[in-house]
BANUPA-658727 format. One line per 5 residues: number of its first residue (from 0); for each residue x, y, z of C-alpha. Coordinates in steps of 0.25 Angstrom, whole numbers, plus 5000, padded with zeros to 4 digits. Layout:
<sites>
NUM) X,Y,Z ~ ... $
</sites>
This chain:
<sites>
0) 5000,5000,5000 ~ 5005,5014,4996 ~ 5009,5023,5007 ~ 5010,5038,5006 ~ 5021,5045,5014 $
5) 5023,5060,5016 ~ 5036,5066,5019 ~ 5042,5080,5019 ~ 5054,5084,5010 ~ 5058,5098,5008 $
10) 5045,5103,5013 ~ 5037,5095,5003 ~ 5029,5083,5005 ~ 5033,5071,4997 ~ 5023,5060,4995 $
15) 5029,5046,4993 ~ 5020,5034,4990 ~ 5027,5020,4991 ~ 5024,5010,4980 ~ 5031,4997,4984 $
20) 5045,5001,4988 ~ 5046,5013,4980 ~ 5043,5028,4985 ~ 5037,5037,4974 ~ 5037,5052,4975 $
25) 5023,5057,4971 ~ 5024,5072,4972 ~ 5038,5075,4968 ~ 5050,5067,4962 ~ 5058,5059,4972 $
30) 5068,5067,4980 ~ 5083,5064,4981 ~ 5082,5064,4996 ~ 5070,5054,4996 ~ 5074,5041,5004 $
35) 5065,5033,4994 ~ 5069,5027,4981 ~ 5061,5023,4970 ~ 5063,5009,4965 ~ 5058,5000,4953 $
40) 5046,4992,4958 ~ 5044,4977,4956 ~ 5036,4974,4944 ~ 5041,4986,4936 ~ 5052,4987,4926 $
45) 5066,4990,4931 ~ 5078,4994,4922 ~ 5086,4983,4917 ~ 5100,4983,4923 ~ 5107,4978,4911 $
50) 5105,4993,4906 ~ 5112,4999,4918 ~ 5123,5006,4910 ~ 5130,5019,4913 ~ 5130,5028,4901 $
55) 5144,5035,4899 ~ 5145,5049,4895 ~ 5155,5060,4893 ~ 5152,5076,4894 ~ 5150,5083,4882 $
60) 5154,5098,4882 ~ 5144,5104,4872 ~ 5132,5100,4863 ~ 5129,5103,4848 ~ 5127,5095,4835 $
65) 5142,5095,4832 ~ 5146,5090,4846 ~ 5135,5079,4846 ~ 5140,5074,4832 ~ 5154,5073,4837 $
70) 5149,5066,4849 ~ 5142,5056,4841 ~ 5153,5054,4831 ~ 5162,5050,4844 ~ 5152,5040,4848 $
75) 5145,5048,4859 ~ 5131,5053,4861 ~ 5129,5067,4865 ~ 5120,5067,4877 ~ 5115,5076,4888 $
80) 5111,5074,4903 ~ 5100,5082,4909 ~ 5095,5085,4923 ~ 5082,5077,4923 ~ 5070,5081,4916 $
85) 5073,5096,4916 ~ 5088,5096,4912 ~ 5086,5101,4898 ~ 5081,5114,4904 ~ 5094,5117,4911 $
90) 5097,5106,4921 ~ 5110,5099,4923 ~ 5114,5094,4910 ~ 5127,5088,4904 ~ 5131,5086,4890 $
95) 5137,5072,4888 ~ 5140,5061,4878 ~ 5137,5047,4879 ~ 5143,5035,4871 ~ 5135,5031,4859 $
100) 5137,5016,4860 ~ 5132,5016,4874 ~ 5119,5023,4871 ~ 5117,5016,4859 ~ 5119,5002,4866 $
105) 5109,5006,4877 ~ 5098,5011,4867 ~ 5100,4999,4859 ~ 5099,4989,4870 ~ 5088,4996,4878 $
110) 5080,5003,4867 ~ 5078,5019,4866 ~ 5066,5020,4875 ~ 5072,5011,4886 ~ 5085,5019,4886 $
115) 5077,5032,4888 ~ 5071,5026,4901 ~ 5083,5020,4907 ~ 5092,5027,4918 ~ 5107,5026,4916 $
120) 5119,5031,4923 ~ 5127,5041,4915 ~ 5142,5043,4918 ~ 5148,5055,4912 ~ 5163,5055,4912 $
125) 5174,5064,4906 ~ 5176,5053,4895 ~ 5171,5040,4892 ~ 5178,5029,4900 ~ 5185,5033,4913 $
130) 5183,5048,4912 ~ 5180,5056,4924 ~ 5166,5055,4929 ~ 5158,5067,4927 ~ 5144,5063,4931 $
135) 5136,5050,4933 ~ 5121,5051,4933 ~ 5109,5043,4931 ~ 5102,5047,4918 ~ 5090,5044,4910 $
140) 5091,5045,4895 ~ 5080,5055,4891 ~ 5082,5057,4876 ~ 5090,5048,4865 ~ 5092,5053,4851 $
145) 5095,5042,4841 ~ 5100,5043,4827 ~ 5088,5040,4817 ~ 5096,5031,4808 ~ 5106,5024,4818 $
150) 5100,5025,4831 ~ 5113,5030,4836 ~ 5111,5039,4849 ~ 5113,5054,4846 ~ 5110,5060,4859 $
155) 5105,5056,4873 ~ 5099,5065,4884 ~ 5099,5060,4898 ~ 5093,5065,4911 ~ 5098,5063,4925 $
160) 5090,5054,4933 ~ 5093,5055,4948 ~ 5084,5047,4957 ~ 5075,5059,4961 ~ 5072,5062,4946 $
165) 5058,5060,4939 ~ 5060,5058,4925 ~ 5051,5057,4913 ~ 5054,5044,4906 ~ 5048,5037,4893 $
170) 5047,5023,4898 ~ 5046,5012,4888 ~ 5035,5002,4888 ~ 5037,4987,4887 ~ 5025,4979,4881 $
175) 5023,4965,4887 ~ 5012,4955,4885 ~ 5010,4956,4870 ~ 5010,4940,4869 ~ 4998,4939,4878 $
180) 4990,4951,4874 ~ 4976,4947,4870 ~ 4975,4957,4860 ~ 4989,4954,4853 ~ 4986,4939,4854 $
185) 4974,4942,4845 ~ 4983,4948,4835 ~ 4980,4963,4838 ~ 4992,4972,4839 ~ 4998,4981,4849 $
190) 4998,4996,4847 ~ 5009,5002,4855 ~ 5006,5016,4857 ~ 5017,5020,4868 ~ 5031,5014,4870 $
195) 5035,5023,4881 ~ 5028,5030,4893 ~ 5033,5043,4900 ~ 5034,5042,4915 ~ 5039,5051,4925 $
200) 5049,5042,4933 ~ 5058,5043,4945 ~ 5072,5041,4940 ~ 5074,5028,4949 ~ 5063,5020,4943 $
205) 5062,5023,4928 ~ 5056,5011,4922 ~ 5064,5005,4910 ~ 5050,5002,4904 ~ 5035,5000,4907 $
210) 5029,4986,4905 ~ 5016,4986,4896 ~ 5007,4974,4898 ~ 5000,4970,4886 ~ 4996,4956,4890 $
215) 4981,4959,4892 ~ 4979,4969,4881 ~ 4968,4965,4871 ~ 4963,4971,4858 ~ 4959,4985,4859 $
220) 4965,4987,4873 ~ 4976,4997,4876 ~ 4986,5000,4887 ~ 4987,5015,4892 ~ 4998,5021,4900 $
225) 4990,5020,4913 ~ 4990,5005,4911 ~ 5006,5005,4913 ~ 5012,4999,4926 ~ 5024,5007,4931 $
230) 5031,5011,4944 ~ 5022,5020,4952 ~ 5033,5030,4953 ~ 5032,5033,4938 ~ 5023,5044,4933 $
235) 5016,5042,4920 ~ 5017,5055,4912 ~ 5008,5051,4900 ~ 4993,5049,4901 ~ 4988,5036,4907 $
240) 4978,5035,4896 ~ 4989,5035,4885 ~ 4989,5022,4877 ~ 5001,5013,4877 ~ 4997,5001,4868 $
245) 4984,4995,4862 ~ 4980,4982,4856 ~ 4974,4985,4842 ~ 4971,4980,4828 ~ 4964,4968,4823 $
250) 4967,4954,4825 ~ 4976,4948,4814 ~ 4965,4938,4810 ~ 4955,4949,4808 ~ 4965,4957,4799 $
255) 4967,4945,4790 ~ 4951,4944,4789 ~ 4950,4958,4784 ~ 4960,4955,4772 $
</sites>
């Protein structure tokens, strides 16, 4: 049973509701001084540890198209690190370059949408290898620009992701149960309307994906965003009535009869 606790912090009342062992801030983002830690709950997706990789970077003195072209020619991706969501409006930002091969490998193995919803440690050194450590910070890839013809990474935008941050994340959807869906077993088809859903996520529990159960979906039925199951600390930003998938179309046998 959920319990509601009131405590005073900096003359403000912070309301915390406990879901299982996780403490969830309802009225404001988690405080760096809070003794509670948000954790992934049993039954919800957790990040795969095989992608726990530190992204290596070096500082970049300036920006511009000619500088970026030189970086790419040298096997580096011009990038930038912002201070959370409002960094591009004057927050703490750092120009960096990351290694093309490392970013390309991660995107290839994970997929672009999964890469953009995954936290990484970012290590900035004076030079790749054993250079002096300038900064080590946890980041979330915010934007990724790929070459239209080769899929080579052209630039990456990161935002810092401290534990107290609340971040807007487009979380990928993973569809399960197609093999037993009554509608699909009848020969109908799945109309996929959304492949990602935008959430406001505490940085410590950004989900790698959201499961979508299709196992009971029949012809003409649909799932909307309000049907999704996710960690109670996440806030759905889009409308709960917005459709995700729908079983549509005539059965294959019916289509053949019309011919």
